[in-house]
Phi, psi and omega in degrees: 000170181292309190259001183239337185280159183306327182258011178268188184254093184291343182282349188298313182291311172310317180297310178299316183296317181297321180297311181296316181297320183289323186279320181074175181298315181297313183296324178293315181298320181294317180295321174302309178301323180290323174297317180294321180294313177303314179298315181292329175295311183295316178303318183295318180295329184262356187293333177285346185246340180218150174283133179261123180272151167053064172271161176282183183292340177257011175092359182262163176249178183266224182279358179212162177216166188240120176268120181275112177253010181298320182299337181288342181293321181276326187275332185218007189051038179250131182248170182302327181293328176293321181294311182305315178289320183296328179304327178300327178291335177267004180088018182244140169281133186295148174287182180306127184251131170060036169208135005275003176247128183293143178076022181232171171239131177254115187260124184226094186287338182068186181265352191272348182267139178272174190298322180299322175292319177300315182294322177298316176302310179302316180298324176293320176293324177292321181291322177296324182292326179292323175301316176298319180295325180297322175292313183300327183263005172079019185275338177222162190296128179290347180250320177253094181211172184303328179283313186291331183262000185279161356279164181255105184281163177303320178299321183300302188288338181261004177289146179291348180255117177220107185245019183269149186278019171230164189282163172292327176297319179292325182289312192254336185228061188294338180227159187299331182283350181266104186241152178307320189283345180228013180282137174265107186275135169298140184283342183212157184276199183293133179243169177265102182301313183301312181303315181296317180296325181273348179229059177299127179239118179275125175250018180282154174297159180294159184300332180301334180293335182275348178299145179253166177304328182296329182289321178294320179288330176291321176293322181293320182287333177273000000 
């Protein structure tokens, strides 16, 4: 199992227990309310730009919400993975992709992010939607564009060779809040995801490295 086996993560249960113990009933309730408020705030900001799936009867979402990016496949040949990779250029790790609905992004802001960070993420998603619109309306190349070529690594944008029809600034600093002094750079540019999935190479240390002296003593005694 995950939390009880020798090769599992035994810290999962203590971490959960400690979190609940420190927060208490009042703290857990407040955290839950804040997480739901954050998700609904973001969903409201993004609803004019993306279709939001699975709203409640009154139009609200829970602590997370799903952005439907499937229509962009037909209109601009843009998929969820392209949006996810482009988000790296804005300094964000992509939200859950293609789960529970294939071709979508599930955003879960939790209770720990402040409003400024929520707004930065929303601004990034709105900017990406405009980039998709530029493809849809023929203003940029449908094959060589900031989404299809993302993410843009430091090595990529500082290379003396730049043959793309958009600027390095658009590639690496697409919005004012993305600055050289605070940018989180992706370590590598676009890779072939399908090839990687089909040619998995394990770089993990051998299992013997994870064994403890107690395991050796047990074998010796047996």
